[in-house]
C-alpha positions in Angstrom: -13.8 -21.7 31.4 -12.2 -22.1 28.0 -9.3 -20.1 26.8 -8.5 -19.3 23.2 -5.8 -21.3 21.6 -2.6 -19.2 21.0 -3.0 -19.7 17.2 -6.5 -18.2 17.3 -5.1 -15.1 19.1 -2.3 -14.8 16.7 -4.7 -14.8 13.8 -6.6 -11.7 15.2 -3.5 -9.9 16.4 -2.8 -8.0 13.2 -6.4 -6.9 12.9 -6.5 -5.8 16.5 -3.2 -3.8 16.1 -4.6 -2.2 12.9 -7.7 -1.1 14.7 -5.7 0.2 17.6 -3.4 2.2 15.3 -6.4 3.7 13.5 -8.1 4.6 16.8 -4.9 6.3 18.0 -4.6 8.3 14.8 -8.3 9.3 14.9 -8.1 10.4 18.5 -4.9 12.4 18.0 -6.4 13.9 14.9 -9.5 15.1 16.7 -7.5 16.6 19.6 -5.0 18.4 17.4 -7.4 19.8 14.8 -9.2 21.8 17.4 -6.0 23.7 18.4 -5.6 25.0 14.8 -9.2 26.2 14.3 -8.4 29.8 15.1 -6.2 30.1 12.0 -7.6 30.0 8.5 -6.4 27.1 6.6 -6.6 27.1 2.8 -7.8 24.0 0.9 -4.9 24.5 -1.5 -1.3 23.5 -0.6 0.5 26.7 0.2 3.6 25.3 2.0 5.0 23.0 -0.7 8.1 22.3 1.4 5.9 21.0 4.3 3.8 19.0 1.8 7.0 17.3 0.3 8.3 16.6 3.8 5.0 14.9 4.6 5.4 12.8 1.5 9.0 11.9 2.4 8.0 10.8 5.9 5.1 8.7 4.5 7.5 7.0 2.1 9.8 6.2 5.0 6.9 4.9 7.0 5.7 2.6 4.3 9.1 0.7 4.5 7.8 -0.6 7.9 4.2 -1.3 6.8 4.7 -5.0 7.7 6.0 -4.3 11.2 3.1 -3.3 13.5 5.2 -1.9 16.3 7.3 0.2 13.9 4.2 1.4 12.1 2.6 2.5 15.4 5.7 4.3 16.5 6.0 6.0 13.1 2.4 7.2 13.2 2.9 8.7 16.7 6.0 10.4 15.4 4.0 11.8 12.4 1.3 13.1 14.8 4.0 14.8 16.9 5.6 16.4 13.8 2.2 17.8 12.8 1.7 19.3 16.2 5.2 20.7 16.2 4.9 22.2 12.7 1.6 23.7 13.7 3.1 25.4 16.8 6.2 26.6 15.1 5.1 27.4 11.5 1.3 27.7 11.8 -1.8 25.8 10.9 -1.4 26.0 7.1 2.0 24.3 7.2 0.8 21.6 9.6 -2.2 21.0 7.3 0.0 20.9 4.2 2.4 18.4 5.9 -0.5 16.2 6.9 -2.0 16.4 3.4 1.3 15.4 1.9 1.5 12.4 4.2 -2.0 11.3 3.6 -1.8 11.8 -0.1 1.3 9.7 -0.4 -0.1 6.9 1.8 -3.4 6.9 -0.2 -1.5 6.8 -3.5 1.0 4.1 -2.6 -0.7 1.8 -0.1 -4.5 1.9 -0.4 -5.1 -0.9 2.1 -3.2 1.0 4.8 -4.9 4.2 3.8 -8.3 2.5 4.3 -7.3 1.5 7.8 -5.8 4.8 8.8 -8.1 7.3 7.1 
């Protein structure tokens, strides 16, 4: 039985971690979005403070874009914040926070945005 050489594994590690991060985000997104369905969420940003906060947190997260562990922790923190905002302030604020986060990532790091969204 042949084993992969450690340099081969190291070449695929960033890709595997990226896929894992994306899968975590997608699974969290699916489970959380169903809890907010009972409230009507506008397509327009109504809670500008939540939207700006999402942008600020995205900006902070991009500082760690080269560190896979920090990036994964940051994404889990963002998901927890979305859930917390949804339970405390409502679905519209949670959606606006998430929209601010995703808009900032999409505008400032398109390669990460393609992996995550």
